[in-house]
Backbone as numpy.savetxt, mean C-alpha at the origin, in Angstrom:
# Nx Ny Nz CAx CAy CAz Cx Cy Cz
11.94 27.02 -27.36 11.13 26.70 -26.20 11.53 25.32 -25.67
11.73 25.25 -24.41 12.16 24.01 -23.76 10.96 23.14 -23.41
11.06 21.85 -23.70 9.96 20.94 -23.37 9.86 20.81 -21.85
8.63 20.81 -21.37 8.45 20.71 -19.91 8.73 19.29 -19.45
9.42 19.19 -18.35 9.74 17.89 -17.77 8.67 17.55 -16.74
8.33 16.28 -16.62 7.33 15.93 -15.60 7.87 16.22 -14.21
7.01 16.71 -13.36 7.37 17.01 -11.98 7.04 15.79 -11.14
8.01 15.31 -10.39 7.79 14.16 -9.51 7.59 14.67 -8.09
6.70 14.02 -7.38 6.39 14.41 -6.01 6.87 13.33 -5.06
7.62 13.73 -4.06 8.06 12.80 -3.02 7.10 12.95 -1.85
6.42 11.88 -1.52 5.45 11.90 -0.43 6.17 11.51 0.85
6.11 12.37 1.87 6.78 12.02 3.13 6.13 10.80 3.77
6.90 10.06 4.45 6.36 8.87 5.09 7.47 8.19 5.86
7.42 6.91 5.89 8.45 6.17 6.59 7.99 5.76 7.97
8.94 5.46 8.81 8.61 4.98 10.14 9.56 5.62 11.14
9.20 5.49 12.36 10.03 6.04 13.43 11.34 5.27 13.50
12.42 5.95 13.89 13.72 5.27 13.94 13.75 4.07 14.87
12.91 4.07 15.92 12.92 2.95 16.86 11.89 1.87 16.51
11.22 1.99 15.36 10.23 1.00 14.94 10.94 -0.27 14.49
10.29 -1.43 14.65 10.93 -2.68 14.23 11.12 -2.71 12.71
12.11 -3.41 12.27 12.40 -3.50 10.84 11.30 -4.28 10.14
10.91 -3.80 8.98 9.91 -4.47 8.17 10.61 -5.09 6.97
10.03 -6.13 6.41 10.65 -6.72 5.22 10.66 -5.70 4.08
11.70 -5.73 3.27 11.77 -4.78 2.18 10.75 -5.15 1.11
10.32 -4.16 0.39 9.33 -4.40 -0.66 10.01 -4.79 -1.95
9.31 -5.59 -2.72 9.83 -5.97 -4.03 9.85 -4.74 -4.92
10.80 -4.69 -5.81 10.93 -3.54 -6.69 9.64 -3.30 -7.48
8.97 -4.35 -7.88 7.74 -4.22 -8.64 6.59 -3.64 -7.85
6.69 -3.64 -6.51 5.62 -3.12 -5.68 5.70 -1.61 -5.52
6.78 -1.01 -5.99 6.98 0.42 -5.83 6.66 1.14 -7.14
6.07 2.31 -7.02 5.73 3.10 -8.20 6.17 4.54 -8.00
6.62 5.17 -9.06 6.90 6.60 -9.04 5.79 7.25 -9.83
5.12 8.21 -9.19 3.99 8.86 -9.82 4.35 10.28 -10.24
3.92 10.67 -11.43 4.11 12.07 -11.81 3.31 12.96 -10.87
3.83 14.11 -10.56 3.12 15.02 -9.66 2.00 15.76 -10.36
1.18 16.37 -9.57 0.08 17.17 -10.11 -1.21 16.40 -10.17
-2.29 17.13 -10.39 -3.62 16.50 -10.44 -3.87 15.86 -11.80
-3.40 14.65 -11.97 -3.59 13.94 -13.24 -4.40 12.68 -13.02
-4.96 12.15 -14.07 -5.71 10.88 -13.93 -4.84 9.75 -13.42
-3.52 9.78 -13.68 -2.64 8.71 -13.21 -2.61 8.66 -11.68
-2.62 9.82 -11.04 -2.61 9.85 -9.58 -3.91 9.27 -9.05
-5.04 9.66 -9.66 -6.33 9.13 -9.24 -6.38 7.61 -9.45
-5.83 7.15 -10.55 -5.80 5.72 -10.82 -4.94 4.98 -9.79
-3.80 5.54 -9.46 -2.93 4.92 -8.46 -3.61 4.89 -7.10
-4.33 5.94 -6.76 -5.06 5.97 -5.49 -6.14 4.90 -5.48
-6.86 4.75 -6.58 -7.89 3.71 -6.66 -7.27 2.33 -6.51
-6.09 2.11 -7.11 -5.40 0.83 -6.95 -5.02 0.58 -5.50
-4.54 1.62 -4.83 -4.14 1.48 -3.43 -5.34 1.16 -2.55
-6.46 1.81 -2.81 -7.68 1.55 -2.04 -8.14 0.11 -2.25
-8.12 -0.34 -3.48 -8.54 -1.72 -3.76 -7.60 -2.72 -3.10
-6.31 -2.45 -3.15 -5.34 -3.34 -2.49 -5.59 -3.38 -0.99
-5.89 -2.23 -0.39 -6.17 -2.18 1.05 -7.43 -2.98 1.37
-8.44 -2.89 0.53 -9.66 -3.67 0.75 -9.38 -5.16 0.70
-8.58 -5.58 -0.28 -8.25 -6.99 -0.40 -7.45 -7.47 0.81
-6.54 -6.64 1.28 -5.75 -7.01 2.46 -6.67 -7.13 3.67
-7.62 -6.22 3.81 -8.56 -6.27 4.93 -9.37 -7.56 4.89
-9.86 -7.92 3.70 -10.63 -9.16 3.58 -9.78 -10.38 3.97
-8.54 -10.40 3.54 -7.66 -11.51 3.88 -7.42 -11.57 5.38
-7.21 -10.43 6.01 -7.02 -10.40 7.47 -8.26 -10.89 8.18
-9.44 -10.46 7.72 -10.68 -10.91 8.34 -10.85 -12.42 8.19
-10.49 -12.96 7.02 -10.57 -14.41 6.82 -9.64 -15.16 7.77
-8.42 -14.65 7.92 -7.46 -15.29 8.81 -7.93 -15.25 10.26
-8.49 -14.13 10.66 -9.01 -14.02 12.04 -10.15 -15.00 12.24
-11.05 -15.10 11.26 -12.17 -16.03 11.38 -11.68 -17.48 11.50
-10.68 -17.84 10.69 -10.14 -19.20 10.76 -9.48 -19.45 12.11
-8.76 -18.46 12.61 -8.09 -18.62 13.91 -9.12 -18.76 15.03
-10.20 -17.99 14.97 -11.25 -18.10 15.99 -11.92 -19.46 15.93
-12.18 -19.95 14.72 -12.79 -21.27 14.58 -11.88 -22.34 15.16
-10.59 -22.26 14.88 -9.64 -23.24 15.40 -9.59 -23.17 16.92
-9.66 -21.96 17.46 -9.64 -21.78 18.91 -10.89 -22.38 19.54
-12.05 -22.16 18.92 -13.31 -22.70 19.45 -13.34 -24.22 19.36
-12.72 -24.78 18.31 -12.69 -26.25 18.15 -11.85 -26.90 19.24
-10.90 -26.19 19.80 -10.07 -26.75 20.86 -10.87 -26.98 22.14
-11.82 -26.06 22.36 -12.50 -25.95 23.60 -13.40 -26.95 24.09
């Protein structure tokens, strides 16, 4: 009996060919996830959601600082 190999899933994505170039990601920022409904996929999704929340908070903070600086000019 042959041992089963993990199935990897390639998620389509990317950007349009005419989109501006984005900085490349660090190798450590990329993950390969085993395919299928496993706890690892759920964990990776939870990590992505938390990272998105943190990015949103940082963007909101930057906008607030920029608005304050703009109001101070006035």
